[in-house]
C-alpha positions in Angstrom: 0.0 0.0 0.0 1.4 3.5 -0.9 2.2 5.5 2.2 0.8 8.7 3.6 1.1 12.0 1.9 1.3 15.5 3.6 -1.9 17.5 3.6 -2.1 20.2 0.9 -3.0 23.5 2.6 -2.5 25.4 -0.7 -2.6 24.5 -4.4 -0.1 21.7 -4.9 3.1 22.7 -6.7 4.0 21.0 -9.9 6.9 19.2 -8.1 4.7 17.8 -5.4 2.1 16.6 -7.9 4.8 14.8 -9.9 6.1 13.2 -6.8 2.7 11.8 -6.0 2.4 10.6 -9.6 5.6 8.6 -9.9 5.3 5.0 -9.2 7.7 2.1 -10.0 7.4 0.9 -13.6 5.1 3.8 -14.5 5.6 4.6 -18.1 6.0 8.1 -19.6 2.6 9.6 -20.5 1.8 10.9 -24.0 2.3 14.6 -24.7 -1.5 15.4 -24.4 -1.2 14.9 -20.6 0.1 18.1 -19.1 1.1 18.9 -15.5 0.3 22.6 -16.3 -3.3 21.7 -17.2 -3.6 19.6 -14.1 -2.4 22.6 -11.9 -5.0 24.9 -13.6 -7.8 22.4 -12.9 -6.7 21.9 -9.3 -6.5 25.7 -8.8 -10.2 25.9 -9.9 -11.2 23.0 -7.7 -9.3 24.3 -4.6 -12.0 26.8 -3.4 -14.8 24.3 -4.2 -13.4 21.1 -2.7 -10.0 21.5 -1.0 -10.1 18.0 0.4 -10.6 16.4 -3.0 -7.6 18.4 -4.3 -5.4 17.0 -1.5 -6.6 13.5 -2.2 -6.0 13.7 -5.9 -2.4 14.5 -5.0 -1.9 11.4 -2.8 0.4 8.7 -4.2 -1.4 6.3 -6.5 -0.4 3.4 -8.7 -1.3 4.0 -12.4 0.5 0.9 -13.9 -2.8 -0.6 -15.0 -3.3 2.1 -17.7 -0.9 1.4 -20.6 -0.3 3.6 -23.6 0.7 2.2 -27.0 3.3 3.9 -29.1 0.7 6.0 -30.9 -0.9 7.1 -27.6 -3.9 4.7 -27.7 -4.8 3.5 -24.2 -5.1 0.0 -22.8 -6.7 -1.0 -19.5 -5.2 -4.0 -17.7 -7.9 -6.0 -16.0 -6.7 -9.0 -14.2 -3.9 -10.1 -16.6 -5.4 -8.9 -19.9 -4.8 -5.6 -21.7 -8.2 -4.4 -23.0 -8.9 -1.4 -25.4 -9.7 1.6 -23.3 -11.2 4.1 -25.7 -14.8 5.1 -26.0 -16.0 5.7 -29.6 -18.9 8.1 -30.3 -21.4 5.3 -31.0 -20.4 3.7 -27.7 -21.1 6.7 -25.5 -24.2 7.8 -27.5 -25.7 4.4 -26.7 -25.2 5.2 -23.0 -27.1 8.4 -23.0 -30.5 6.7 -22.6 -33.3 9.2 -21.7 -31.0 12.0 -20.4 -32.5 15.4 -21.0 -30.7 18.6 -21.8 -31.8 20.5 -18.7 -31.6 17.9 -16.0 -28.8 16.8 -13.7 -26.5 14.0 -15.0 -24.5 11.6 -12.9 -21.6 10.1 -14.9 -20.5 6.8 -13.4 -16.9 6.3 -14.4 -14.8 9.1 -15.9 -12.6 6.9 -18.1 -10.4 9.2 -20.1 -12.9 11.9 -20.4 -14.6 11.2 -23.7 -18.1 11.0 -22.3 -17.5 14.0 -20.1 -16.4 16.2 -23.0 -19.5 15.2 -25.0 -21.8 16.0 -22.1 -20.3 19.4 -21.5 -20.6 20.3 -25.1 -24.2 19.0 -25.7 -25.8 19.4 -22.3 -24.8 22.9 -21.5 -27.7 23.6 -19.1 -27.3 20.4 -17.1 -25.4 20.0 -13.9 -22.9 17.2 -14.4 -21.6 15.1 -11.4 -18.8 12.7 -12.2 -17.5 9.9 -10.0 -14.7 7.4 -10.5 -13.2 4.7 -8.2 -9.8 5.3 -9.6 -7.8 8.5 -8.6 -5.3 7.8 -11.4 -8.1 8.2 -14.0 -9.3 11.4 -12.4 -5.8 12.7 -12.5 -5.3 11.8 -16.1 -8.5 13.5 -17.2 -7.5 16.6 -15.3 -4.2 16.6 -17.1 -5.7 16.2 -20.5 -8.1 19.2 -20.8 -8.8 22.5 -19.0 -12.1 22.2 -17.1 -11.5 25.2 -14.9 -14.5 27.2 -16.2 -16.9 24.3 -15.7 -15.6 23.6 -12.2 -15.6 27.3 -11.3 -19.2 27.8 -12.5 -20.4 24.7 -10.6 -21.6 23.0 -13.7 -19.1 20.2 -13.2 -18.6 18.5 -9.9 -15.9 15.9 -9.4 -15.9 13.0 -6.9 -13.9 9.9 -6.4 -13.5 6.8 -4.3 -15.4 6.9 -1.0 -17.2 10.1 -2.0 -19.8 7.8 -3.6 -21.4 6.9 -0.2 -22.4 10.5 0.4 -23.9 10.9 -3.1 -26.3 8.0 -3.3 -29.4 10.0 -2.3 -28.8 12.8 -4.8 -28.0 10.4 -7.6 -31.6 9.2 -7.4 -32.8 12.4 -8.9 -30.3 12.5 -11.7 -29.9 10.7 -15.1 -27.3 8.0 -14.6 -24.9 7.5 -17.5 -22.3 4.8 -17.2 -18.9 4.4 -18.8 -19.4 1.5 -21.2 -16.2 -0.3 -20.0 -15.9 0.7 -16.4 -19.6 -0.2 -15.6 -18.6 -3.9 -15.4 -15.3 -3.2 -13.7 -17.1 -1.2 -11.0 -19.9 -3.8 -10.6 -20.1 -3.6 -6.8 -20.2 0.2 -6.8 -22.9 0.3 -9.5 -25.1 -2.0 -7.3 -24.7 0.7 -4.5 -26.0 3.3 -7.0 -28.9 1.0 -7.9 -29.9 -0.3 -4.5 -28.2 1.9 -1.9 -26.2 0.6 1.1 -27.8 -2.1 3.2 -27.3 -3.2 6.8 -24.8 -6.0 5.7 -21.7 -4.3 4.3 -18.4 -5.6 3.3 -15.3 -4.2 1.6 -13.7 -6.6 -0.8 -10.1 -6.1 -1.8 -9.5 -6.0 -5.6 -7.6 -8.8 -7.3 -7.8 -11.4 -10.0 -10.8 -13.3 -11.4 -11.5 -15.1 -8.2 -12.5 -11.9 -6.5 -15.4 -11.4 -9.0 -16.7 -14.8 -8.1 -16.6 -14.2 -4.4 -18.1 -10.7 -4.8 -21.1 -12.1 -6.7 -21.7 -14.7 -4.0 -21.6 -12.1 -1.3 -24.1 -9.9 -3.1 -26.3 -12.9 -3.3 -26.0 -13.2 0.5 -27.4 -9.7 0.7 -24.1 -7.8 1.2 -23.5 -4.3 -0.1 -20.0 -4.3 -1.4 -17.3 -1.7 -2.1 -14.1 -2.6 -3.8 -10.8 -1.4 -2.4 -7.6 -1.2 -4.4 -5.3 -1.8 -1.4 -2.2 -2.1 -3.6 -2.8 1.1 -5.6 -4.2 3.6 -3.2 -2.6 5.7 -0.5 -3.1 4.5 3.0 -5.1 7.6 3.8 -7.5 7.0 1.0 -8.0 3.4 2.1 -8.7 4.5 5.7 -11.2 7.1 4.4 -13.1 4.4 2.5 -13.3 2.1 5.5 -14.4 4.9 7.9 -17.1 6.2 5.5 -18.5 2.8 4.4 -18.3 1.3 7.9 -18.2 -2.3 6.8 -19.0 -5.3 8.9 -15.8 -7.0 7.5 -13.1 -6.7 4.9 -12.7 -9.7 2.5 -9.4 -10.4 0.8 -8.4 -13.0 -1.7 -4.7 -13.6 -0.8 -3.0 -11.8 2.0 -1.1 -8.5 1.7 1.5 -7.6 4.4 0.1 -4.9 6.6 -3.6 -5.7 5.9 -4.3 -7.2 9.4 -2.7 -4.2 11.1 -4.8 -1.8 9.1 -8.0 -3.8 9.8 -7.1 -3.8 13.5 -6.5 0.0 13.5 -9.9 0.5 11.9 -11.7 -2.0 14.2 -13.0 -4.2 11.5 -12.9 -8.0 11.0 -10.7 -9.4 8.3 -11.5 -12.6 6.3 -8.8 -13.7 4.0 -8.8 -16.7 1.7 -5.3 -17.4 0.4 -5.7 -19.1 -3.0 -2.3 -18.3 -4.7 1.4 -18.6 -3.9 3.0 -15.3 -2.9 6.3 -14.0 -4.2 6.9 -11.8 -1.2 7.7 -13.1 2.3 5.0 -13.1 5.0 6.0 -10.6 7.7 5.2 -10.9 11.4 1.9 -9.2 12.3 2.4 -6.3 14.6 -1.2 -6.1 15.9 -3.6 -8.4 17.7 -5.2 -10.9 15.3 -8.3 -11.9 17.3 -10.5 -10.5 14.5 -8.4 -11.7 11.6 -9.5 -15.0 10.0 -7.1 -16.6 7.6 -8.0 -19.5 5.4 -5.4 -21.0 3.2 -5.6 -23.4 0.2 -2.4 -25.1 1.4 -2.0 -27.0 4.7 1.8 -26.2 4.8 1.0 -22.5 5.0 -1.1 -22.8 8.2 2.1 -23.0 10.2 3.6 -20.0 8.5 0.7 -17.8 9.3 0.6 -19.0 13.0 4.3 -18.3 13.3 3.7 -14.8 11.9 1.3 -14.2 14.8 -2.1 -15.1 13.4 -4.5 -16.9 15.8 -7.3 -17.9 13.6 -5.8 -19.9 10.7 -7.1 -23.0 9.0 -6.8 -25.0 5.8 -9.6 -24.4 3.2 -9.2 -26.0 -0.2 -10.1 -24.3 -3.4 -13.4 -24.9 -5.2 -15.3 -24.1 -8.3 -18.0 -21.5 -9.2 -20.6 -23.8 -10.6 -22.6 -20.9 -11.9 -19.7 -20.2 -14.3 -18.3 -23.7 -14.7 -20.7 -26.3 -16.1 -20.9 -28.8 -19.0 -21.0 -27.0 -22.3 -23.2 -28.0 -25.2 -21.1 -27.7 -28.4 -22.1 -27.4 -32.0 -20.4 -29.5 -34.6 -18.2 -26.6 -35.5 -17.3 -26.0 -31.9 -16.4 -29.6 -31.4 -14.0 -29.3 -34.2 -12.4 -26.2 -32.6 -12.4 -27.3 -29.0 -12.6 -31.1 -29.2 -9.4 -32.9 -28.1 -8.4 -36.3 -27.0 -5.8 -34.9 -24.6 -5.6 -31.2 -23.4 -4.0 -28.8 -21.0 -5.1 -25.2 -20.3 -2.8 -22.9 -18.4 0.2 -20.7 -18.4 3.6 -21.9 -19.7 5.1 -19.8 -16.9 8.1 -19.0 -19.1 7.8 -15.2 -18.9 7.2 -15.3 -15.2 10.3 -17.5 -14.8 12.4 -15.1 -16.8 11.2 -12.2 -14.7 11.9 -14.1 -11.4 15.4 -15.0 -12.6 16.1 -11.4 -13.3 14.9 -10.4 -9.9 17.0 -13.1 -8.2 20.1 -12.1 -10.1 19.5 -8.3 -9.5 19.4 -9.1 -5.7 22.5 -11.1 -6.0 24.3 -8.3 -7.8 23.4 -5.9 -5.1 24.6 -8.4 -2.5 27.9 -8.6 -4.3 28.3 -4.8 -4.2 27.4 -4.3 -7.8 30.3 -6.4 -9.2 30.1 -6.6 -13.0 30.7 -10.4 -12.8 28.0 -11.0 -10.2 25.2 -11.7 -12.7 27.3 -14.2 -14.6 28.4 -15.9 -11.4 24.9 -16.0 -10.0 23.5 -17.4 -13.2 26.1 -20.1 -13.2 25.3 -21.2 -9.7 21.6 -21.0 -10.4 22.0 -23.3 -13.4 23.9 -25.8 -11.3 21.0 -25.8 -8.8 18.4 -26.2 -11.6 20.4 -29.0 -13.3 20.2 -31.0 -10.1 16.5 -30.3 -9.7 15.9 -31.4 -13.4 17.0 -34.9 -12.5 13.8 -35.5 -10.6 10.9 -33.2 -11.2 8.6 -35.0 -8.9 10.6 -34.0 -5.7 11.1 -30.4 -4.8 14.7 -29.8 -3.8 15.2 -26.0 -4.4 15.2 -24.9 -0.7 18.0 -27.3 0.2 20.0 -26.6 -2.9 19.7 -22.8 -2.4 20.8 -23.1 1.2 23.8 -25.2 0.0 24.9 -22.9 -2.9 23.8 -19.5 -1.7 23.7 -19.8 2.1 25.1 -16.3 2.9 23.1 -14.6 0.2 19.9 -16.3 1.4 20.5 -15.0 4.9 21.1 -11.5 3.4 17.8 -11.6 1.5 15.8 -12.7 4.6 17.2 -9.7 6.5 16.6 -7.3 3.7 13.3 -5.3 4.1 11.0 -5.7 1.2 13.1 -8.4 -0.6 11.4 -11.2 -2.4 11.3 -14.8 -1.1 14.3 -16.4 -2.9 12.8 -19.9 -2.5 9.7 -18.7 -4.4 11.7 -17.0 -7.1 13.8 -20.0 -8.0 10.8 -22.3 -7.3 8.8 -20.6 -10.0 11.7 -21.1 -12.4 11.9 -24.8 -11.6 8.1 -25.1 -11.8 8.1 -23.6 -15.3 10.7 -26.1 -16.4 8.7 -29.0 -15.0 5.5 -27.8 -16.7 7.3 -27.4 -20.1 8.9 -30.8 -19.7 5.7 -32.6 -18.9 3.7 -31.0 -21.7 6.5 -31.7 -24.2 6.5 -35.3 -23.2 2.7 -35.6 -23.8 3.2 -34.4 -27.3 3.6 -37.9 -28.5 0.1 -38.6 -27.4 -1.4 -35.7 -29.4 -1.8 -33.1 -26.7 -3.5 -29.8 -27.4 -2.5 -26.9 -25.2 -4.2 -23.6 -24.6 -2.4 -20.6 -23.1 0.3 -18.0 -23.8 2.8 -17.9 -26.7 5.4 -19.6 -24.5 3.9 -22.9 -25.4 5.2 -22.7 -28.9 8.5 -24.1 -27.6 6.7 -27.4 -27.2 5.4 -27.6 -30.8 8.6 -29.3 -31.9 7.7 -32.3 -29.7 4.3 -32.8 -31.3 2.2 -30.5 -29.0 -0.4 -28.5 -30.9 -0.7 -24.9 -29.6 -4.3 -23.8 -29.8 -3.9 -20.1 -28.7 -5.2 -18.4 -25.6 -8.4 -19.5 -23.8 -10.9 -17.0 -22.5 -11.6 -17.0 -18.8 -15.4 -17.1 -19.4 -17.3 -19.8 -21.2 -14.6 -20.8 -23.7 -12.8 -22.8 -21.0 -16.0 -24.7 -20.3 -16.1 -25.8 -24.0 -12.4 -27.0 -23.8 -12.9 -28.9 -20.6 -16.2 -30.5 -21.8 -14.9 -31.4 -25.2 -11.6 -33.0 -24.1 -11.6 -36.7 -23.3 -8.6 -36.3 -20.9 -7.8 -33.0 -19.2 -4.4 -33.0 -17.6 -3.5 -31.0 -14.5 0.2 -30.2 -13.6 0.9 -28.8 -10.2 3.7 -26.2 -9.5 6.8 -28.1 -8.5 7.0 -26.4 -5.1 3.3 -27.1 -4.2 2.6 -30.6 -5.4 0.6 -31.0 -2.2 -2.4 -29.0 -3.2 -5.5 -29.5 -5.4 -5.5 -26.7 -8.0 -8.5 -24.6 -9.1 -8.1 -26.3 -12.5 -9.1 -29.7 -11.0 -12.3 -28.3 -9.5 -13.2 -26.4 -12.7 -12.6 -29.3 -15.0 -14.8 -31.6 -12.8 -17.5 -29.0 -12.6 -17.6 -28.9 -16.4 -18.1 -32.7 -16.5 -14.6 -33.2 -17.8 -12.3 -36.1 -16.9 -9.2 -34.9 -15.1 -5.9 -36.7 -14.7 -4.3 -34.8 -11.8 -1.0 -35.0 -10.0 -1.4 -37.0 -6.8 -1.5 -35.4 -3.4 -2.8 -36.4 0.0 -5.3 -33.5 -0.2 -6.6 -34.9 -3.6 -7.1 -38.3 -1.9 -8.9 -36.7 1.0 -11.3 -34.6 -1.1 -12.1 -37.1 -3.9 -12.2 -40.9 -4.4 -9.3 -41.5 -6.7 -10.1 -43.9 -9.5 -13.9 -43.2 -9.1 -14.2 -39.4 -9.1 -10.8 -38.4 -10.4 -7.7 -40.1 -11.6 -4.1 -39.3 -10.4 -0.5 -39.9 -11.3 2.7 -39.6 -9.2 5.4 -39.4 -11.9 5.8 -38.4 -15.5 6.0 -42.0 -16.5 2.7 -42.7 -14.7 1.1 -39.6 -16.3 2.1 -40.9 -19.8 0.9 -44.4 -19.0 -2.5 -43.4 -17.5 -3.1 -40.8 -20.3 -2.6 -43.6 -22.9 -4.9 -46.0 -20.9 -7.9 -43.6 -20.7 -7.5 -42.5 -24.3 -8.2 -46.2 -25.1 -10.9 -46.6 -22.4 -13.2 -43.7 -23.1 -16.2 -45.2 -21.3 -14.3 -45.5 -18.0 -13.2 -41.8 -18.3 -16.7 -40.6 -18.9 -18.0 -42.5 -15.8 -15.3 -41.1 -13.6 -16.0 -37.6 -15.0 -19.7 -37.8 -14.1 -19.1 -38.9 -10.6 -16.5 -36.2 -10.2 -18.9 -33.5 -11.4 -21.5 -34.6 -8.7 -18.8 -34.5 -6.0 -17.8 -30.9 -6.9 -21.4 -29.8 -7.1 -22.3 -31.3 -3.7 -19.2 -30.4 -1.7 -16.7 -28.1 -3.4 -18.4 -24.9 -4.6 -17.1 -21.4 -3.9 -20.5 -20.5 -2.5 -20.1 -23.3 0.2 -16.5 -22.1 1.0 -17.6 -18.4 1.4 -20.6 -19.5 3.5 -18.2 -21.4 5.7 -15.7 -18.5 6.1 -18.5 -16.2 7.1 -19.9 -18.6 9.7 -16.4 -19.1 11.3 -15.9 -15.3 11.6 -19.4 -14.7 12.9 -19.2 -17.5 15.5 -16.0 -16.0 16.9 -17.4 -12.5 17.4 
């Protein structure tokens, strides 16, 4: 979470605004974005809403907005870059029944295209704009001079937690939504539609899993507000909590400092860890009686307890059966998605390259910036990986790192903010394992969906099918494949992945890597099939390709097991009951 920012008593200087704007990895903005224009708009806003001016100048992460070489914008949602430009036809279709003389509430400022149109064509209307993202508000104020509209009162700007105080006045206005941000701000739009109920929860932003949990919570009657805890300044986060006054904060995956913040605000924390974390878990420096941690991995329970958390338990992953279900395919779709043997997922190649660079940059710093440090570190790293490659079914990275880099590992663990070295190198080894297993399956006619990194396996007979959408396209792949393969990360072969639950929910047969957890959750050989080694994976894949009827029977029983016992709705209901019973 970005830190605090000093209160602006006067109009912020250009230098102070730029300081609040800079973030790691933030790209240079196109020329149309001007600090001078921003200063002029803030000067007009200062006598109207000094608090908003100060908050606009707080540190904010803008790395989710990307600009191509020609200046065209892309919005990164989850892990996908999406076009972020509103054409005239798009925003005309959002006008609805808005009248020239009435008040208008613009839900989502975007890059200002709709706002500019409204100011030009609805000159007698009062226009109130709200956006959840301070970075977008700042970009719009850098792009065009709105000072006369702000000064006259025709244009009123709001952001983040301001929404809670605007809900009554919005009822008398024509609501116009940004065509893209409407879905991104789903929780907030429900507040505009329905108001704030008695049951309130803040949900921390994140990947696709967050959307599933949010929809379930809304179904349980909760009013939700989404908090960008990794992008906003701490002061903006605290303001949202104080104004919304939630019963609890829900997080998918833990962020260091989150428990301390929840304790300082007197609100319960429910966190479901569903992914491996690259950074190290730090000791919690606050009481954790009201923090409830659920982790997908039994081995992580001890780590959280050692970090000072009292309420920690294992909770396996699950599937959203409203989104994952058997797909009915047309003949054409069967040709596109049908496969005897398939795998859907990341090649992990780019992440492995990134983690290798991070590891070596830390090593270079440890060596005092020596020009030979990267070469030496890479040589030692290759020696470690070559030993690990000899047996990809047994995770040896921690012992090998301690043997080859003992002093460096101690240095990293005492370095504030440093990455977890075991995780960095573990991801590299995990990528190599995944590539090796997929390449070996090429001889059986494997189709693979995912990123371009998979092309490296085409030389081994693997057919690369391109990327798979996260919505219903995956259902078609899982449903149309006779054998769906699951490959765990090398360093967490003890878990049951989300992929296993989703394949089974779609009625697909899954050949998963064996773990004790898999054996506890499902009946192996009747609801799911499992392998221990690469040789066993190849052997069982060949067997079930020749015994289609057995695979289909296992798949049907597996689907019923997931629907009855392993849905995200059941997991969320359980977490809520644990928290409520401990109040």
